[in-house]
C-alpha positions in Angstrom: 33.2 140.2 170.1 35.7 140.8 172.8 36.2 137.1 172.9 36.6 137.1 169.5 39.3 139.6 170.3 41.1 138.1 172.4 41.6 134.8 170.3 43.1 136.9 167.9 45.4 138.4 170.5 46.4 135.3 171.8 47.4 133.6 168.2 50.7 136.8 168.6 53.4 136.3 170.1 52.6 139.7 172.1 51.6 141.0 175.6 48.2 142.6 175.9 45.8 144.6 177.6 42.2 145.7 176.5 40.5 148.7 177.7 36.7 149.0 177.4 34.1 151.0 177.9 30.4 151.6 177.3 28.9 154.5 178.7 26.0 157.4 178.4 25.3 160.7 179.2 22.7 163.0 179.4 22.5 167.2 178.6 19.6 169.5 179.2 18.7 173.4 178.5 16.4 174.8 180.7 15.3 178.5 179.7 12.7 180.4 182.4 12.1 177.1 183.6 11.1 175.4 180.4 12.9 172.8 178.8 14.4 173.9 175.9 16.7 170.4 174.7 17.5 167.3 176.2 20.1 164.6 175.1 21.1 161.3 175.5 24.3 160.2 174.3 25.7 156.9 174.1 29.3 155.7 173.4 31.7 153.1 173.2 35.0 152.0 172.6 38.1 149.4 172.9 41.4 150.5 173.4 44.3 148.1 173.0 48.3 148.4 174.3 50.4 145.6 173.2 54.2 144.7 173.7 56.1 143.2 171.1 59.9 142.9 171.4 60.2 145.4 174.5 58.3 148.0 172.6 54.6 149.4 173.3 51.9 150.3 170.7 48.7 151.8 171.5 45.4 152.1 169.6 41.6 152.5 169.8 38.5 151.8 168.0 35.3 153.2 168.6 32.0 151.5 169.1 32.1 147.6 170.1 30.3 146.1 167.0 33.4 145.2 165.1 33.4 142.1 162.3 36.4 139.8 162.6 38.4 141.2 159.7 38.0 144.9 162.0 39.9 143.1 164.8 42.2 141.5 162.9 43.3 144.8 161.2 42.7 146.5 165.0 45.5 144.1 165.9 47.8 144.5 163.1 48.0 148.0 163.5 48.8 148.1 167.0 51.2 146.0 166.5 52.7 147.8 163.9 53.0 150.9 166.4 54.4 149.1 168.8 57.4 147.9 166.2 58.0 151.7 165.4 57.7 152.7 168.7 
């Protein structure tokens, strides 16, 4: 998926940086030496910064499983933000 995003970005006349994160966390509630609750959470996302004609735009999407069309919209949105920024 990141390879597909890079292909899309390389077709545009822009500078770009990708920030990609995947992580997990755990939390526990213990009361009177008894485990009341345990949770494990996973998070992931992609941030994109582009430079376009001396201006910068930044946006992000959550998750890491996106279609080619989703990634193209993501790039276009970020470029649009750079144009007004």
